[in-house]
Every structure is written in structure tokens, then in C-alpha cells.
C-alpha positions as protocol buffer text, in pm:
chain_id: "A"
residue {
  index: 1
  type: MET
  ca { x: 2535 y: -10440 z: -3531 }
}
residue {
  index: 2
  type: SER
  ca { x: 2790 y: -10340 z: -3269 }
}
residue {
  index: 3
  type: ASP
  ca { x: 3009 y: -10038 z: -3327 }
}
residue {
  index: 4
  type: PRO
  ca { x: 3366 y: -10154 z: -3418 }
}
residue {
  index: 5
  type: ARG
  ca { x: 3508 y: -9851 z: -3239 }
}
residue {
  index: 6
  type: MET
  ca { x: 3345 y: -9965 z: -2916 }
}
residue {
  index: 7
  type: SER
  ca { x: 3511 y: -10305 z: -2937 }
}
residue {
  index: 8
  type: GLU
  ca { x: 3845 y: -10136 z: -3012 }
}
residue {
  index: 9
  type: LEU
  ca { x: 3836 y: -9909 z: -2709 }
}
residue {
  index: 10
  type: GLY
  ca { x: 3625 y: -10117 z: -2476 }
}
residue {
  index: 11
  type: PRO
  ca { x: 3287 y: -10044 z: -2319 }
}
residue {
  index: 12
  type: PRO
  ca { x: 3214 y: -9681 z: -2238 }
}
residue {
  index: 13
  type: VAL
  ca { x: 3323 y: -9575 z: -1890 }
}
residue {
  index: 14
  type: ASP
  ca { x: 3379 y: -9228 z: -1752 }
}
residue {
  index: 15
  type: TRP
  ca { x: 3716 y: -9083 z: -1647 }
}
residue {
  index: 16
  type: GLN
  ca { x: 3676 y: -9222 z: -1295 }
}
residue {
  index: 17
  type: GLY
  ca { x: 3599 y: -9572 z: -1419 }
}
residue {
  index: 18
  type: GLY
  ca { x: 3226 y: -9560 z: -1358 }
}
residue {
  index: 19
  type: GLU
  ca { x: 2939 y: -9617 z: -1599 }
}
residue {
  index: 20
  type: VAL
  ca { x: 2864 y: -9329 z: -1837 }
}
residue {
  index: 21
  type: ASP
  ca { x: 2542 y: -9169 z: -1715 }
}
residue {
  index: 22
  type: CYS
  ca { x: 2358 y: -8964 z: -1975 }
}
residue {
  index: 23
  type: ALA
  ca { x: 2085 y: -8872 z: -1727 }
}
residue {
  index: 24
  type: GLY
  ca { x: 2319 y: -8652 z: -1525 }
}
residue {
  index: 25
  type: CYS
  ca { x: 2506 y: -8504 z: -1821 }
}
residue {
  index: 26
  type: ALA
  ca { x: 2502 y: -8129 z: -1879 }
}
residue {
  index: 27
  type: CYS
  ca { x: 2484 y: -8199 z: -2254 }
}
residue {
  index: 28
  type: GLN
  ca { x: 2183 y: -8429 z: -2231 }
}
residue {
  index: 29
  type: ASP
  ca { x: 1990 y: -8223 z: -2485 }
}
residue {
  index: 30
  type: LEU
  ca { x: 2254 y: -8303 z: -2749 }
}
residue {
  index: 31
  type: LEU
  ca { x: 2166 y: -8671 z: -2723 }
}
residue {
  index: 32
  type: GLU
  ca { x: 1818 y: -8601 z: -2858 }
}
residue {
  index: 33
  type: GLN
  ca { x: 1966 y: -8388 z: -3137 }
}
residue {
  index: 34
  type: GLN
  ca { x: 2214 y: -8665 z: -3226 }
}
residue {
  index: 35
  type: GLY
  ca { x: 2497 y: -8436 z: -3123 }
}
residue {
  index: 36
  type: CYS
  ca { x: 2653 y: -8714 z: -2917 }
}
residue {
  index: 37
  type: ARG
  ca { x: 2637 y: -9091 z: -2881 }
}
residue {
  index: 38
  type: VAL
  ca { x: 2738 y: -9317 z: -2595 }
}
residue {
  index: 39
  type: GLY
  ca { x: 3042 y: -9522 z: -2686 }
}
residue {
  index: 40
  type: HIS
  ca { x: 3111 y: -9311 z: -2993 }
}
residue {
  index: 41
  type: ALA
  ca { x: 3107 y: -8936 z: -2928 }
}
residue {
  index: 42
  type: CYS
  ca { x: 3086 y: -8849 z: -2560 }
}
residue {
  index: 43
  type: VAL
  ca { x: 3247 y: -8581 z: -2346 }
}
residue {
  index: 44
  type: ASN
  ca { x: 3207 y: -8797 z: -2036 }
}
residue {
  index: 45
  type: ASP
  ca { x: 3397 y: -9092 z: -2181 }
}
residue {
  index: 46
  type: ARG
  ca { x: 3742 y: -9191 z: -2057 }
}
residue {
  index: 47
  type: TYR
  ca { x: 3890 y: -9224 z: -2406 }
}
residue {
  index: 48
  type: ALA
  ca { x: 4030 y: -8924 z: -2588 }
}
residue {
  index: 49
  type: LYS
  ca { x: 3904 y: -9046 z: -2929 }
}
residue {
  index: 50
  type: ARG
  ca { x: 3543 y: -9035 z: -2813 }
}
residue {
  index: 51
  type: ILE
  ca { x: 3596 y: -8701 z: -2642 }
}
residue {
  index: 52
  type: ASP
  ca { x: 3755 y: -8562 z: -2957 }
}
residue {
  index: 53
  type: ARG
  ca { x: 3465 y: -8682 z: -3169 }
}
residue {
  index: 54
  type: PHE
  ca { x: 3222 y: -8510 z: -2932 }
}
residue {
  index: 55
  type: PHE
  ca { x: 3400 y: -8175 z: -2972 }
}
residue {
  index: 56
  type: SER
  ca { x: 3438 y: -8220 z: -3347 }
}
residue {
  index: 57
  type: TRP
  ca { x: 3060 y: -8250 z: -3361 }
}
residue {
  index: 58
  type: ASN
  ca { x: 3002 y: -7971 z: -3110 }
}
residue {
  index: 59
  type: PRO
  ca { x: 3298 y: -7726 z: -3118 }
}
residue {
  index: 60
  type: GLU
  ca { x: 3087 y: -7455 z: -2958 }
}
residue {
  index: 61
  type: GLN
  ca { x: 3079 y: -7664 z: -2640 }
}
residue {
  index: 62
  type: ALA
  ca { x: 3458 y: -7656 z: -2593 }
}
residue {
  index: 63
  type: LYS
  ca { x: 3461 y: -7331 z: -2395 }
}
residue {
  index: 64
  type: ASN
  ca { x: 3235 y: -7489 z: -2134 }
}
residue {
  index: 65
  type: PHE
  ca { x: 3484 y: -7765 z: -2050 }
}
residue {
  index: 66
  type: LEU
  ca { x: 3814 y: -7582 z: -2000 }
}
residue {
  index: 67
  type: SER
  ca { x: 3791 y: -7640 z: -1624 }
}
residue {
  index: 68
  type: HIS
  ca { x: 3676 y: -8001 z: -1638 }
}
residue {
  index: 69
  type: PRO
  ca { x: 3850 y: -8219 z: -1376 }
}
residue {
  index: 70
  type: TYR
  ca { x: 3966 y: -8472 z: -1637 }
}
residue {
  index: 71
  type: PHE
  ca { x: 4280 y: -8349 z: -1818 }
}
residue {
  index: 72
  type: GLU
  ca { x: 4192 y: -8527 z: -2145 }
}
residue {
  index: 73
  type: VAL
  ca { x: 3870 y: -8327 z: -2171 }
}
residue {
  index: 74
  type: ARG
  ca { x: 4060 y: -8000 z: -2120 }
}
residue {
  index: 75
  type: ALA
  ca { x: 4334 y: -8102 z: -2365 }
}
residue {
  index: 76
  type: VAL
  ca { x: 4090 y: -8196 z: -2639 }
}
residue {
  index: 77
  type: ALA
  ca { x: 3874 y: -7891 z: -2576 }
}
residue {
  index: 78
  type: ALA
  ca { x: 4187 y: -7679 z: -2635 }
}
residue {
  index: 79
  type: LYS
  ca { x: 4189 y: -7806 z: -2995 }
}
residue {
  index: 80
  type: TYR
  ca { x: 3843 y: -7669 z: -3066 }
}
residue {
  index: 81
  type: VAL
  ca { x: 3789 y: -7367 z: -2841 }
}
residue {
  index: 82
  type: ASP
  ca { x: 3821 y: -7019 z: -2991 }
}
residue {
  index: 83
  type: VAL
  ca { x: 4165 y: -6862 z: -2942 }
}
residue {
  index: 84
  type: PHE
  ca { x: 4030 y: -6599 z: -2704 }
}
residue {
  index: 85
  type: HIS
  ca { x: 3974 y: -6867 z: -2440 }
}
residue {
  index: 86
  type: LEU
  ca { x: 4311 y: -7040 z: -2483 }
}
residue {
  index: 87
  type: PRO
  ca { x: 4524 y: -6813 z: -2260 }
}
residue {
  index: 88
  type: GLN
  ca { x: 4346 y: -6939 z: -1949 }
}
residue {
  index: 89
  type: LEU
  ca { x: 4506 y: -7282 z: -2013 }
}
residue {
  index: 90
  type: ILE
  ca { x: 4864 y: -7152 z: -1994 }
}
residue {
  index: 91
  type: LEU
  ca { x: 4877 y: -7226 z: -1621 }
}
residue {
  index: 92
  type: ASP
  ca { x: 4688 y: -7555 z: -1640 }
}
residue {
  index: 93
  type: PRO
  ca { x: 4843 y: -7810 z: -1399 }
}
residue {
  index: 94
  type: ASP
  ca { x: 4868 y: -8078 z: -1670 }
}
residue {
  index: 95
  type: GLU
  ca { x: 5137 y: -8055 z: -1938 }
}
residue {
  index: 96
  type: THR
  ca { x: 4916 y: -8227 z: -2196 }
}
residue {
  index: 97
  type: VAL
  ca { x: 4669 y: -7942 z: -2171 }
}
residue {
  index: 98
  type: ARG
  ca { x: 4942 y: -7679 z: -2189 }
}
residue {
  index: 99
  type: TRP
  ca { x: 5105 y: -7822 z: -2501 }
}
residue {
  index: 100
  type: SER
  ca { x: 4765 y: -7865 z: -2664 }
}
residue {
  index: 101
  type: ALA
  ca { x: 4704 y: -7497 z: -2599 }
}
residue {
  index: 102
  type: ALA
  ca { x: 5056 y: -7403 z: -2716 }
}
residue {
  index: 103
  type: VAL
  ca { x: 4980 y: -7542 z: -3063 }
}
residue {
  index: 104
  type: ARG
  ca { x: 4714 y: -7274 z: -3115 }
}
residue {
  index: 105
  type: LEU
  ca { x: 4796 y: -6991 z: -2874 }
}
residue {
  index: 106
  type: PRO
  ca { x: 4835 y: -6644 z: -3029 }
}
residue {
  index: 107
  type: PRO
  ca { x: 5210 y: -6573 z: -3060 }
}
residue {
  index: 108
  type: LYS
  ca { x: 5207 y: -6296 z: -2799 }
}
residue {
  index: 109
  type: HIS
  ca { x: 5114 y: -6550 z: -2531 }
}
residue {
  index: 110
  type: LEU
  ca { x: 5384 y: -6806 z: -2620 }
}
residue {
  index: 111
  type: LEU
  ca { x: 5659 y: -6621 z: -2433 }
}
residue {
  index: 112
  type: THR
  ca { x: 5478 y: -6710 z: -2111 }
}
residue {
  index: 113
  type: LEU
  ca { x: 5563 y: -7076 z: -2177 }
}
residue {
  index: 114
  type: VAL
  ca { x: 5932 y: -7056 z: -2271 }
}
residue {
  index: 115
  type: ASN
  ca { x: 6027 y: -7178 z: -1924 }
}
residue {
  index: 116
  type: ASP
  ca { x: 5751 y: -7435 z: -1889 }
}
residue {
  index: 117
  type: PRO
  ca { x: 5871 y: -7730 z: -1676 }
}
residue {
  index: 118
  type: HIS
  ca { x: 5777 y: -7986 z: -1942 }
}
residue {
  index: 119
  type: ARG
  ca { x: 5991 y: -8033 z: -2255 }
}
residue {
  index: 120
  type: GLU
  ca { x: 5697 y: -8120 z: -2483 }
}
residue {
  index: 121
  type: VAL
  ca { x: 5543 y: -7782 z: -2411 }
}
residue {
  index: 122
  type: ARG
  ca { x: 5871 y: -7600 z: -2476 }
}
residue {
  index: 123
  type: ILE
  ca { x: 5926 y: -7794 z: -2801 }
}
residue {
  index: 124
  type: ARG
  ca { x: 5595 y: -7665 z: -2932 }
}
residue {
  index: 125
  type: VAL
  ca { x: 5674 y: -7313 z: -2816 }
}
residue {
  index: 126
  type: ALA
  ca { x: 6014 y: -7324 z: -2990 }
}
residue {
  index: 127
  type: ALA
  ca { x: 5844 y: -7441 z: -3311 }
}
residue {
  index: 128
  type: ARG
  ca { x: 5596 y: -7151 z: -3312 }
}
residue {
  index: 129
  type: LEU
  ca { x: 5763 y: -6858 z: -3138 }
}
residue {
  index: 130
  type: ASP
  ca { x: 5871 y: -6565 z: -3352 }
}
residue {
  index: 131
  type: PRO
  ca { x: 6229 y: -6644 z: -3462 }
}
residue {
  index: 132
  type: GLN
  ca { x: 6343 y: -6303 z: -3338 }
}
residue {
  index: 133
  type: GLU
  ca { x: 6237 y: -6403 z: -2984 }
}
residue {
  index: 134
  type: LEU
  ca { x: 6400 y: -6748 z: -2981 }
}
residue {
  index: 135
  type: ASP
  ca { x: 6714 y: -6615 z: -2814 }
}
residue {
  index: 136
  type: ALA
  ca { x: 6520 y: -6664 z: -2490 }
}
residue {
  index: 137
  type: MET
  ca { x: 6544 y: -7042 z: -2547 }
}
residue {
  index: 138
  type: ILE
  ca { x: 6902 y: -7095 z: -2667 }
}
residue {
  index: 139
  type: HIS
  ca { x: 7006 y: -7221 z: -2324 }
}
residue {
  index: 140
  type: ASP
  ca { x: 6707 y: -7449 z: -2272 }
}
residue {
  index: 141
  type: PRO
  ca { x: 6801 y: -7755 z: -2060 }
}
residue {
  index: 142
  type: ASP
  ca { x: 6664 y: -7997 z: -2322 }
}
residue {
  index: 143
  type: TYR
  ca { x: 6880 y: -8070 z: -2627 }
}
residue {
  index: 144
  type: TYR
  ca { x: 6584 y: -8121 z: -2863 }
}
residue {
  index: 145
  type: VAL
  ca { x: 6432 y: -7785 z: -2770 }
}
residue {
  index: 146
  type: ARG
  ca { x: 6766 y: -7624 z: -2853 }
}
residue {
  index: 147
  type: GLN
  ca { x: 6779 y: -7817 z: -3179 }
}
residue {
  index: 148
  type: VAL
  ca { x: 6441 y: -7673 z: -3281 }
}
residue {
  index: 149
  type: VAL
  ca { x: 6571 y: -7329 z: -3182 }
}
residue {
  index: 150
  type: ALA
  ca { x: 6885 y: -7380 z: -3396 }
}
residue {
  index: 151
  type: ARG
  ca { x: 6669 y: -7465 z: -3698 }
}
residue {
  index: 152
  type: ARG
  ca { x: 6463 y: -7145 z: -3671 }
}
residue {
  index: 153
  type: ILE
  ca { x: 6668 y: -6876 z: -3500 }
}
residue {
  index: 154
  type: PRO
  ca { x: 6792 y: -6594 z: -3727 }
}
residue {
  index: 155
  type: GLU
  ca { x: 7127 y: -6672 z: -3886 }
}
residue {
  index: 156
  type: ASN
  ca { x: 7296 y: -6377 z: -3718 }
}
residue {
  index: 157
  type: LEU
  ca { x: 7222 y: -6530 z: -3375 }
}
residue {
  index: 158
  type: LEU
  ca { x: 7352 y: -6880 z: -3453 }
}
residue {
  index: 159
  type: SER
  ca { x: 7700 y: -6792 z: -3332 }
}
residue {
  index: 160
  type: LEU
  ca { x: 7553 y: -6792 z: -2980 }
}
residue {
  index: 161
  type: MET
  ca { x: 7491 y: -7165 z: -3018 }
}
residue {
  index: 162
  type: MET
  ca { x: 7823 y: -7271 z: -3173 }
}
residue {
  index: 163
  type: HIS
  ca { x: 7944 y: -7421 z: -2847 }
}
residue {
  index: 164
  type: ASP
  ca { x: 7624 y: -7594 z: -2742 }
}
residue {
  index: 165
  type: ALA
  ca { x: 7682 y: -7896 z: -2518 }
}
residue {
  index: 166
  type: ASP
  ca { x: 7505 y: -8134 z: -2760 }
}
residue {
  index: 167
  type: PHE
  ca { x: 7674 y: -8228 z: -3089 }
}
residue {
  index: 168
  type: THR
  ca { x: 7340 y: -8267 z: -3274 }
}
residue {
  index: 169
  type: VAL
  ca { x: 7258 y: -7905 z: -3193 }
}
residue {
  index: 170
  type: ARG
  ca { x: 7601 y: -7795 z: -3314 }
}
residue {
  index: 171
  type: CYS
  ca { x: 7546 y: -7995 z: -3636 }
}
residue {
  index: 172
  type: THR
  ca { x: 7228 y: -7800 z: -3696 }
}
residue {
  index: 173
  type: VAL
  ca { x: 7415 y: -7476 z: -3628 }
}
residue {
  index: 174
  type: ALA
  ca { x: 7690 y: -7577 z: -3873 }
}
residue {
  index: 175
  type: SER
  ca { x: 7429 y: -7647 z: -4143 }
}
residue {
  index: 176
  type: ARG
  ca { x: 7296 y: -7288 z: -4124 }
}
residue {
  index: 177
  type: ILE
  ca { x: 7558 y: -7056 z: -3981 }
}
residue {
  index: 178
  type: GLY
  ca { x: 7720 y: -6787 z: -4194 }
}
residue {
  index: 179
  type: ASP
  ca { x: 8021 y: -6885 z: -4405 }
}
residue {
  index: 180
  type: ALA
  ca { x: 8257 y: -6674 z: -4195 }
}
residue {
  index: 181
  type: TRP
  ca { x: 8198 y: -6899 z: -3893 }
}
residue {
  index: 182
  type: LEU
  ca { x: 8255 y: -7232 z: -4070 }
}
residue {
  index: 183
  type: PRO
  ca { x: 8633 y: -7251 z: -4019 }
}
residue {
  index: 184
  type: ALA
  ca { x: 8577 y: -7217 z: -3643 }
}
residue {
  index: 185
  type: MET
  ca { x: 8317 y: -7495 z: -3648 }
}
residue {
  index: 186
  type: ALA
  ca { x: 8561 y: -7710 z: -3848 }
}
residue {
  index: 187
  type: LYS
  ca { x: 8764 y: -7725 z: -3525 }
}
residue {
  index: 188
  type: ASP
  ca { x: 8477 y: -7877 z: -3327 }
}
residue {
  index: 189
  type: GLU
  ca { x: 8564 y: -8174 z: -3105 }
}
residue {
  index: 190
  type: ASP
  ca { x: 8296 y: -8388 z: -3271 }
}
residue {
  index: 191
  type: ALA
  ca { x: 8359 y: -8532 z: -3617 }
}
residue {
  index: 192
  type: ALA
  ca { x: 7992 y: -8504 z: -3719 }
}
residue {
  index: 193
  type: VAL
  ca { x: 8004 y: -8128 z: -3665 }
}
residue {
  index: 194
  type: ARG
  ca { x: 8332 y: -8094 z: -3853 }
}
residue {
  index: 195
  type: ARG
  ca { x: 8193 y: -8291 z: -4145 }
}
residue {
  index: 196
  type: GLU
  ca { x: 7880 y: -8073 z: -4157 }
}
residue {
  index: 197
  type: ALA
  ca { x: 8103 y: -7767 z: -4164 }
}
residue {
  index: 198
  type: ALA
  ca { x: 8320 y: -7926 z: -4437 }
}
residue {
  index: 199
  type: ARG
  ca { x: 8016 y: -7982 z: -4657 }
}
residue {
  index: 200
  type: ARG
  ca { x: 7956 y: -7608 z: -4670 }
}
residue {
  index: 201
  type: MET
  ca { x: 8311 y: -7473 z: -4672 }
}
residue {
  index: 202
  type: LYS
  ca { x: 8469 y: -7340 z: -4989 }
}
residue {
  index: 203
  type: ALA
  ca { x: 8703 y: -7583 z: -5164 }
}
residue {
  index: 204
  type: TRP
  ca { x: 9011 y: -7377 z: -5073 }
}
residue {
  index: 205
  type: GLN
  ca { x: 8911 y: -7367 z: -4705 }
}
residue {
  index: 206
  type: LEU
  ca { x: 8915 y: -7745 z: -4680 }
}
residue {
  index: 207
  type: LEU
  ca { x: 9291 y: -7728 z: -4646 }
}
residue {
  index: 208
  type: LEU
  ca { x: 9217 y: -7682 z: -4275 }
}
residue {
  index: 209
  type: LEU
  ca { x: 9085 y: -8039 z: -4255 }
}
residue {
  index: 210
  type: LEU
  ca { x: 9345 y: -8231 z: -4457 }
}
residue {
  index: 211
  type: ASP
  ca { x: 9475 y: -8394 z: -4140 }
}
residue {
  index: 212
  type: ASP
  ca { x: 9143 y: -8443 z: -3964 }
}
residue {
  index: 213
  type: PRO
  ca { x: 9156 y: -8751 z: -3738 }
}
residue {
  index: 214
  type: ASP
  ca { x: 8825 y: -8886 z: -3870 }
}
residue {
  index: 215
  type: TRP
  ca { x: 8832 y: -9061 z: -4210 }
}
residue {
  index: 216
  type: ARG
  ca { x: 8478 y: -8949 z: -4291 }
}
residue {
  index: 217
  type: VAL
  ca { x: 8581 y: -8584 z: -4265 }
}
residue {
  index: 218
  type: ARG
  ca { x: 8888 y: -8650 z: -4480 }
}
residue {
  index: 219
  type: TYR
  ca { x: 8666 y: -8825 z: -4734 }
}
residue {
  index: 220
  type: GLU
  ca { x: 8457 y: -8507 z: -4762 }
}
residue {
  index: 221
  type: VAL
  ca { x: 8778 y: -8309 z: -4804 }
}
residue {
  index: 222
  type: ALA
  ca { x: 8911 y: -8547 z: -5068 }
}
residue {
  index: 223
  type: SER
  ca { x: 8584 y: -8519 z: -5258 }
}
residue {
  index: 224
  type: ARG
  ca { x: 8577 y: -8139 z: -5275 }
}
residue {
  index: 225
  type: ALA
  ca { x: 8912 y: -7980 z: -5190 }
}
residue {
  index: 226
  type: ASP
  ca { x: 9125 y: -7805 z: -5453 }
}
residue {
  index: 227
  type: ARG
  ca { x: 9319 y: -8064 z: -5652 }
}
residue {
  index: 228
  type: ASN
  ca { x: 9654 y: -7909 z: -5560 }
}
residue {
  index: 229
  type: HIS
  ca { x: 9591 y: -8011 z: -5195 }
}
residue {
  index: 230
  type: LEU
  ca { x: 9508 y: -8373 z: -5270 }
}
residue {
  index: 231
  type: ASN
  ca { x: 9852 y: -8534 z: -5295 }
}
residue {
  index: 232
  type: ARG
  ca { x: 9864 y: -8591 z: -4922 }
}
residue {
  index: 233
  type: LEU
  ca { x: 9523 y: -8761 z: -4924 }
}
residue {
  index: 234
  type: ALA
  ca { x: 9626 y: -8979 z: -5215 }
}
residue {
  index: 235
  type: ASN
  ca { x: 9843 y: -9156 z: -4960 }
}
residue {
  index: 236
  type: ASP
  ca { x: 9584 y: -9154 z: -4683 }
}
residue {
  index: 237
  type: GLU
  ca { x: 9567 y: -9453 z: -4448 }
}
residue {
  index: 238
  type: ASP
  ca { x: 9198 y: -9504 z: -4533 }
}
residue {
  index: 239
  type: GLU
  ca { x: 9121 y: -9685 z: -4860 }
}
residue {
  index: 240
  type: LEU
  ca { x: 8814 y: -9480 z: -4948 }
}
residue {
  index: 241
  type: VAL
  ca { x: 8992 y: -9149 z: -4888 }
}
residue {
  index: 242
  type: ARG
  ca { x: 9290 y: -9262 z: -5097 }
}
residue {
  index: 243
  type: GLY
  ca { x: 9061 y: -9386 z: -5370 }
}
residue {
  index: 244
  type: VAL
  ca { x: 8859 y: -9068 z: -5418 }
}
residue {
  index: 245
  type: ALA
  ca { x: 9173 y: -8852 z: -5398 }
}
residue {
  index: 246
  type: CYS
  ca { x: 9350 y: -9059 z: -5664 }
}
residue {
  index: 247
  type: LEU
  ca { x: 9049 y: -9056 z: -5892 }
}
residue {
  index: 248
  type: ARG
  ca { x: 9029 y: -8677 z: -5874 }
}
residue {
  index: 249
  type: LEU
  ca { x: 9402 y: -8649 z: -5941 }
}
residue {
  index: 250
  type: GLY
  ca { x: 9377 y: -8886 z: -6234 }
}
residue {
  index: 251
  type: LYS
  ca { x: 9629 y: -9120 z: -6077 }
}
residue {
  index: 252
  type: SER
  ca { x: 9623 y: -9487 z: -6160 }
}
residue {
  index: 253
  type: ALA
  ca { x: 9617 y: -9716 z: -5860 }
}
residue {
  index: 254
  type: THR
  ca { x: 9544 y: -10086 z: -5866 }
}
residue {
  index: 255
  type: GLY
  ca { x: 9190 y: -10158 z: -5758 }
}
residue {
  index: 256
  type: ILE
  ca { x: 9105 y: -9798 z: -5676 }
}
residue {
  index: 257
  type: PHE
  ca { x: 8820 y: -9758 z: -5923 }
}
residue {
  index: 258
  type: LYS
  ca { x: 8671 y: -10088 z: -5815 }
}
residue {
  index: 259
  type: LEU
  ca { x: 8712 y: -9993 z: -5450 }
}
residue {
  index: 260
  type: VAL
  ca { x: 8541 y: -9654 z: -5473 }
}
residue {
  index: 261
  type: THR
  ca { x: 8259 y: -9761 z: -5700 }
}
residue {
  index: 262
  type: GLN
  ca { x: 8181 y: -10105 z: -5559 }
}
residue {
  index: 263
  type: LYS
  ca { x: 8248 y: -10081 z: -5187 }
}
residue {
  index: 264
  type: PRO
  ca { x: 7915 y: -10080 z: -4998 }
}
residue {
  index: 265
  type: ALA
  ca { x: 7790 y: -9736 z: -4904 }
}
residue {
  index: 266
  type: PHE
  ca { x: 7891 y: -9629 z: -4557 }
}
residue {
  index: 267
  type: GLN
  ca { x: 7684 y: -9457 z: -4292 }
}
residue {
  index: 268
  type: PRO
  ca { x: 7887 y: -9146 z: -4205 }
}
residue {
  index: 269
  type: PHE
  ca { x: 7736 y: -9080 z: -3862 }
}
């Protein structure tokens, strides 16, 4: 019976497109020990799944393939090799190999990769680097790297990222920054950032956002602000804002209860 994996990936060929030749393989002895199988678990195969299966069966072989000319072999070997051999992959010419190594590198070696030219490598570094050392990446050119940094950097350093160029990064900052900085973030040019700040501000601080130009921010204010600040929002131009303000004030308004409770849920941002 044919192997279903072989039909899924196609016939076994090596990384250069030629026929897999067991006779010239350095691991030929493993074939006799059932440590590999053509079309299923083979380090000479083009496909990463078969290469991965080879190393999962023979992890001790990984250190012997860290200089293999095919990048997939080096990248998969990085998953299985002992950590003492991983640092030699930091300068590998292929980014796939470098980010595979970055997943397992000892922390002291990660700093070497904070300026790696490929974003996928830097994302993995930002996810694993000691939070106290993440200040080295707060100005990374990639927004997602900075977003990962904003999720993990110590709270006392978040003020350094308050004015990041990307609003999603600033939203992350607003979700974690100390309370003392929230009024400043409530003045952000982007409504999503202001709303994130409003969610965490004290009820009395929300007075700062009573006249926010975005109805979704005003809705957050109307939902949580002190009741003595709600009269203005009870006359808001937006129906939902008016409705929630009137309900909290106990005011009767035709159709308000029906409006607030039955209007389809909105997607804020």
C-alpha cells in the first residue's frame, strides 16, 4: 500500500530536484536500522515535513547538518540540536534558519539579533528577550515588532512609546501604561487610542473626553463617567450616546430603552 504522505507531497526528490540517492548518503547506516525511510523520513528530501521527521527520529544527527547547503535542513536541524550549537546559526544567511534558532537560543545570545534585517527574526527576539532589555527595540522599523515590545516592556518604560507612529502600538501602550499617563493618551490623535485610554481612566477623569469628536469615545464616557457630567451627553448628536446617558440619568426619552437594548451591536474599531 502506498504511503498517503508520499502522495500528498509528491515523489521524493532532493533539494536540487534530483532523485534521492541513499547509496551516497552519509546516514546510510540509519536506513538499515530503520532510522530513516525514503519518502517518509529523509534528511536529503526537498520537503520540510520529511526532513523534520528524520530529525525527530534522530535528534542526535542535527549537529551534523548545521552547515548543510539547503536552508530547510539547517532550519529544521535548529529545532532539534542542543542549545550549545545554536549560536553558530545567528549569522546564517537565511532568515528562516535564524528565526528557527531564535526560538531556542539562550537569552544572552538574543541581543545579537535585535537588529536582524528580517522582521520575523526580530518578532521572535522581541517575544523572548528579557523585558528589561526590550528598550533596545522600541524604535524598531516594523510596527508589529514594536507592538510585541509594547506588550512585554516594563510598565515604567511604556512612556517612551506613547508617541509611536503606529496607532495599534499606541493602543497597546494605552492598555498597560500607568494611570498617571492616561490623561495624556486621551489626547491622542487616533480615536482607538483615546477609547483605550478611556476604558482605564477613573470615572471623574472622563470629563476630559465629554466633547471627543468620535461617538465611540463619547459612548465609553457616557457609560462610565460620573453622573453629574452626563447632562451634556444626554443631548448628544449620536443616538447611542444619548441613549446610554439618559438611561444612567434615569431620564425618560421616547424609544431610548428600545434603541440601546435592541440596536445591533457595533464594531468600535
